[in-house]
C-alpha positions as a Markdown table, in Angstrom:
| # | Residue | x | y | z |
|---|---|---|---|---|
| 1 | Unk | -14.5 | -86.6 | 3.7 |
| 2 | Unk | -13.8 | -85.9 | 7.6 |
| 3 | Unk | -11.1 | -83.0 | 6.4 |
| 4 | Unk | -14.1 | -80.9 | 5.7 |
| 5 | Unk | -13.9 | -78.7 | 8.3 |
| 6 | Unk | -10.8 | -78.6 | 8.1 |
| 7 | Unk | -10.4 | -77.1 | 4.7 |
| 8 | Unk | -13.5 | -75.1 | 5.6 |
| 9 | Unk | -11.5 | -73.7 | 8.6 |
| 10 | Unk | -8.5 | -73.2 | 6.1 |
| 11 | Unk | -10.5 | -71.3 | 3.5 |
| 12 | Unk | -11.8 | -69.1 | 6.2 |
| 13 | Unk | -8.3 | -68.4 | 7.3 |
| 14 | Unk | -7.0 | -67.6 | 3.9 |
| 15 | Unk | -10.2 | -65.1 | 3.2 |
| 16 | Unk | -8.8 | -63.1 | 6.1 |
| 17 | Unk | -5.3 | -63.1 | 4.5 |
| 18 | Unk | -6.3 | -61.7 | 1.6 |
| 19 | Unk | -7.8 | -58.4 | 2.4 |
| 20 | Unk | -11.4 | -59.8 | 3.4 |
| 21 | Unk | -12.8 | -60.1 | 0.0 |
| 22 | Unk | -11.8 | -63.5 | -1.2 |
| 23 | Unk | -13.4 | -64.9 | -4.4 |
| 24 | Unk | -16.1 | -66.1 | -5.7 |
| 25 | Unk | -16.1 | -69.4 | -5.6 |
| 26 | Unk | -14.5 | -69.7 | -1.9 |
| 27 | Unk | -17.8 | -67.5 | -1.0 |
| 28 | Unk | -20.0 | -69.7 | -2.6 |
| 29 | Unk | -18.2 | -72.5 | -0.8 |
| 30 | Unk | -18.6 | -71.3 | 2.6 |
| 31 | Unk | -22.4 | -70.5 | 2.0 |
| 32 | Unk | -23.1 | -74.0 | 0.3 |
| 33 | Unk | -20.8 | -75.6 | 3.6 |
| 34 | Unk | -23.3 | -73.9 | 5.9 |
| 35 | Unk | -26.7 | -74.5 | 4.2 |
| 36 | Unk | -25.4 | -78.0 | 4.1 |
| 37 | Unk | -24.6 | -79.1 | 7.3 |
| 38 | Unk | -27.5 | -76.9 | 8.8 |
| 39 | Unk | -30.3 | -78.9 | 6.6 |
| 40 | Unk | -28.6 | -82.5 | 7.5 |
| 41 | Unk | -28.4 | -82.2 | 10.9 |
| 42 | Unk | -32.0 | -81.4 | 11.0 |
| 43 | Unk | -32.3 | -84.5 | 9.1 |
| 44 | Unk | -30.4 | -86.4 | 11.0 |
| 45 | Unk | -32.2 | -85.4 | 14.2 |
| 46 | Unk | -35.1 | -86.2 | 12.8 |
| 47 | Unk | -33.6 | -90.0 | 11.8 |
| 48 | Unk | -32.4 | -90.4 | 15.1 |
| 49 | Unk | -35.6 | -89.7 | 16.6 |
| 50 | Unk | -37.7 | -92.2 | 14.2 |
| 51 | Unk | -34.5 | -94.9 | 14.6 |
| 52 | Unk | -36.0 | -94.5 | 19.0 |
| 53 | Unk | -39.4 | -94.8 | 17.9 |
| 54 | Unk | -39.3 | -98.3 | 16.1 |
| 55 | Unk | -36.8 | -99.6 | 18.7 |
| 56 | Unk | -39.7 | -98.7 | 21.0 |
| 57 | Unk | -42.7 | -100.3 | 18.4 |
| 58 | Unk | -40.5 | -103.2 | 18.0 |
| 59 | Unk | -40.1 | -103.7 | 22.2 |
| 60 | Unk | -43.3 | -103.5 | 22.5 |
| 61 | Unk | -44.9 | -105.3 | 19.6 |
| 62 | Unk | -42.3 | -108.3 | 21.1 |
| 63 | Unk | -43.6 | -108.1 | 24.5 |
| 64 | Unk | -47.5 | -107.5 | 23.6 |
| 65 | Unk | -47.1 | -110.3 | 21.2 |
| 66 | Unk | -45.0 | -113.0 | 24.0 |
| 67 | Unk | -46.9 | -111.6 | 27.0 |
| 68 | Unk | -50.8 | -110.9 | 26.2 |
| 69 | Unk | -50.9 | -112.3 | 22.9 |
| 70 | Unk | -51.9 | -109.2 | 21.2 |
| 71 | Unk | -48.8 | -107.3 | 18.8 |
| 72 | Unk | -49.0 | -103.6 | 17.5 |
| 73 | Unk | -51.3 | -103.4 | 14.4 |
| 74 | Unk | -49.0 | -102.7 | 12.0 |
| 75 | Unk | -45.6 | -102.6 | 13.0 |
| 76 | Unk | -44.2 | -104.2 | 10.0 |
| 77 | Unk | -45.2 | -101.4 | 8.1 |
| 78 | Unk | -44.6 | -98.6 | 10.3 |
| 79 | Unk | -40.9 | -100.2 | 10.8 |
| 80 | Unk | -40.8 | -100.1 | 7.3 |
| 81 | Unk | -41.6 | -96.9 | 6.4 |
| 82 | Unk | -39.4 | -95.4 | 9.3 |
| 83 | Unk | -36.4 | -97.4 | 8.2 |
| 84 | Unk | -36.6 | -96.0 | 4.9 |
| 85 | Unk | -37.0 | -92.2 | 6.1 |
| 86 | Unk | -34.4 | -93.4 | 8.3 |
| 87 | Unk | -31.9 | -94.4 | 5.8 |
| 88 | Unk | -32.1 | -91.4 | 3.4 |
| 89 | Unk | -32.4 | -89.2 | 6.2 |
| 90 | Unk | -29.1 | -90.0 | 7.2 |
| 91 | Unk | -26.9 | -90.1 | 4.2 |
| 92 | Unk | -26.2 | -86.9 | 4.2 |
| 93 | Unk | -24.8 | -86.8 | 7.5 |
| 94 | Unk | -22.7 | -89.5 | 6.9 |
| 95 | Unk | -21.6 | -87.9 | 3.7 |
| 96 | Unk | -20.5 | -84.8 | 5.9 |
| 97 | Unk | -18.9 | -86.5 | 8.4 |
| 98 | Unk | -16.9 | -89.0 | 6.1 |
| 99 | Unk | -18.8 | -92.1 | 6.9 |
| 100 | Unk | -19.1 | -93.3 | 3.4 |
| 101 | Unk | -16.3 | -96.5 | 2.5 |
| 102 | Unk | -14.0 | -95.5 | 0.1 |
| 103 | Unk | -11.5 | -98.0 | -1.1 |
| 104 | Unk | -8.2 | -95.7 | -1.8 |
| 105 | Unk | -5.1 | -98.0 | -1.1 |
| 106 | Unk | -4.1 | -96.2 | -5.1 |
| 107 | Unk | -5.8 | -93.3 | -4.8 |
| 108 | Unk | -3.4 | -92.5 | -1.6 |
| 109 | Unk | -0.2 | -93.2 | -3.7 |
| 110 | Unk | -1.0 | -90.0 | -5.9 |
| 111 | Unk | 0.1 | -86.5 | -6.0 |
| 112 | Unk | -1.7 | -84.4 | -4.2 |
| 113 | Unk | -3.4 | -82.1 | -6.8 |
| 114 | Unk | -4.4 | -85.3 | -8.5 |
| 115 | Unk | -5.7 | -86.5 | -5.8 |
| 116 | Unk | -7.7 | -83.4 | -5.4 |
| 117 | Unk | -8.7 | -83.6 | -9.7 |
| 118 | Unk | -10.2 | -86.7 | -9.0 |
| 119 | Unk | -11.9 | -86.2 | -5.8 |
| 120 | Unk | -13.5 | -83.1 | -8.4 |
| 121 | Unk | -14.6 | -85.8 | -10.6 |
| 122 | Unk | -16.0 | -88.6 | -8.8 |
| 123 | Unk | -18.1 | -86.1 | -7.2 |
| 124 | Unk | -18.8 | -84.5 | -9.8 |
| 125 | Unk | -20.2 | -87.7 | -11.2 |
| 126 | Unk | -21.7 | -88.7 | -8.0 |
| 127 | Unk | -23.3 | -85.3 | -7.4 |
| 128 | Unk | -24.7 | -85.8 | -10.6 |
| 129 | Unk | -26.4 | -89.2 | -9.8 |
| 130 | Unk | -27.7 | -88.4 | -6.7 |
| 131 | Unk | -29.5 | -85.3 | -8.1 |
| 132 | Unk | -31.5 | -87.9 | -11.2 |
| 133 | Unk | -32.1 | -90.0 | -8.0 |
| 134 | Unk | -33.9 | -87.4 | -6.0 |
| 135 | Unk | -35.7 | -86.4 | -9.2 |
| 136 | Unk | -36.9 | -89.4 | -10.1 |
| 137 | Unk | -37.5 | -90.2 | -6.7 |
| 138 | Unk | -39.9 | -87.2 | -6.8 |
| 139 | Unk | -41.4 | -88.3 | -9.8 |
| 140 | Unk | -42.4 | -91.7 | -8.4 |
| 141 | Unk | -43.8 | -89.6 | -5.1 |
| 142 | Unk | -46.2 | -87.8 | -7.8 |
| 143 | Unk | -47.5 | -91.1 | -9.0 |
| 144 | Unk | -47.8 | -92.4 | -6.2 |
| 145 | Unk | -50.2 | -89.5 | -4.9 |
| 146 | Unk | -52.1 | -89.8 | -8.1 |
| 147 | Unk | -52.4 | -93.1 | -8.1 |
| 148 | Unk | -53.6 | -92.7 | -4.3 |
| 149 | Unk | -51.5 | -95.7 | -2.9 |
| 150 | Unk | -51.5 | -96.5 | 0.6 |
| 151 | Unk | -50.3 | -99.5 | 2.6 |
| 152 | Unk | -52.2 | -102.6 | 3.5 |
| 153 | Unk | -52.8 | -102.8 | 7.1 |
| 154 | Unk | -53.1 | -99.1 | 8.5 |
| 155 | Unk | -53.7 | -97.5 | 5.0 |
| 156 | Unk | -51.0 | -95.2 | 5.0 |
| 157 | Unk | -50.5 | -92.7 | 2.1 |
| 158 | Unk | -47.2 | -94.0 | 0.3 |
| 159 | Unk | -46.7 | -91.0 | -1.0 |
| 160 | Unk | -46.1 | -88.9 | 2.2 |
| 161 | Unk | -43.1 | -91.9 | 2.4 |
| 162 | Unk | -41.8 | -91.2 | -1.4 |
| 163 | Unk | -41.4 | -87.3 | -0.8 |
| 164 | Unk | -40.1 | -87.8 | 2.8 |
| 165 | Unk | -37.3 | -90.1 | 1.3 |
| 166 | Unk | -37.1 | -87.2 | -1.8 |
| 167 | Unk | -36.1 | -84.5 | 1.4 |
| 168 | Unk | -33.0 | -87.3 | 2.9 |
| 169 | Unk | -32.3 | -87.9 | -1.5 |
| 170 | Unk | -32.2 | -83.7 | -1.5 |
| 171 | Unk | -29.8 | -83.2 | 1.8 |
| 172 | Unk | -26.9 | -86.5 | -0.1 |
| 173 | Unk | -27.4 | -84.4 | -3.2 |
| 174 | Unk | -26.3 | -81.5 | -1.2 |
| 175 | Unk | -23.8 | -82.8 | 0.9 |
| 176 | Unk | -22.0 | -84.3 | -2.8 |
| 177 | Unk | -22.4 | -80.9 | -4.2 |
| 178 | Unk | -20.7 | -80.1 | -0.9 |
| 179 | Unk | -17.8 | -82.3 | -1.5 |
| 180 | Unk | -17.5 | -81.2 | -5.0 |
| 181 | Unk | -17.2 | -77.5 | -4.3 |
| 182 | Unk | -14.5 | -78.2 | -1.8 |
| 183 | Unk | -12.3 | -80.7 | -3.9 |
| 184 | Unk | -12.3 | -78.1 | -7.0 |
| 185 | Unk | -11.6 | -75.3 | -4.1 |
| 186 | Unk | -8.7 | -77.7 | -2.9 |
| 187 | Unk | -7.8 | -78.5 | -6.4 |
| 188 | Unk | -7.2 | -74.7 | -7.1 |
| 189 | Unk | -5.4 | -74.0 | -4.0 |
| 190 | Unk | -3.0 | -76.8 | -5.0 |
| 191 | Unk | -2.4 | -76.2 | -8.3 |
């Protein structure tokens, strides 16, 4: 949600007003928020670099193919791998910015506390699903490592790509966990 920065600012100001101590949940939320934003900032920066590299690779491949009749070997593989990494590295940043699609026309008619409780339940379910997905991606990457699977044209070990996408899935997990904890804090404060 786009309100995450506003929520954290309100929580920080309430900490100062409550004798500087604050509750364990709020301190955990603040620490998790910092960790999540830092981790996803790094992943998102790397995904931007990869997207830029994909653009140049594709342009030079098309120019080489059309002007010199000499395409770049492995462009299809490299673009596919870079795209998978870019998508997974950007999921967490998109969650933090509130860029994922939400259908909330009925949801907005609920009272604020009910919205916060519903958000907490939804984020809990999503967090668990993405945690399982991350775990299975890691297991899959280990199987690829043991099987010594490589790509067809360039012979790139596929397990490297799978491990990298796992890092992106972990960033998404952290973002969802952060959203869940913030929703719980908001629900507790509203109650």
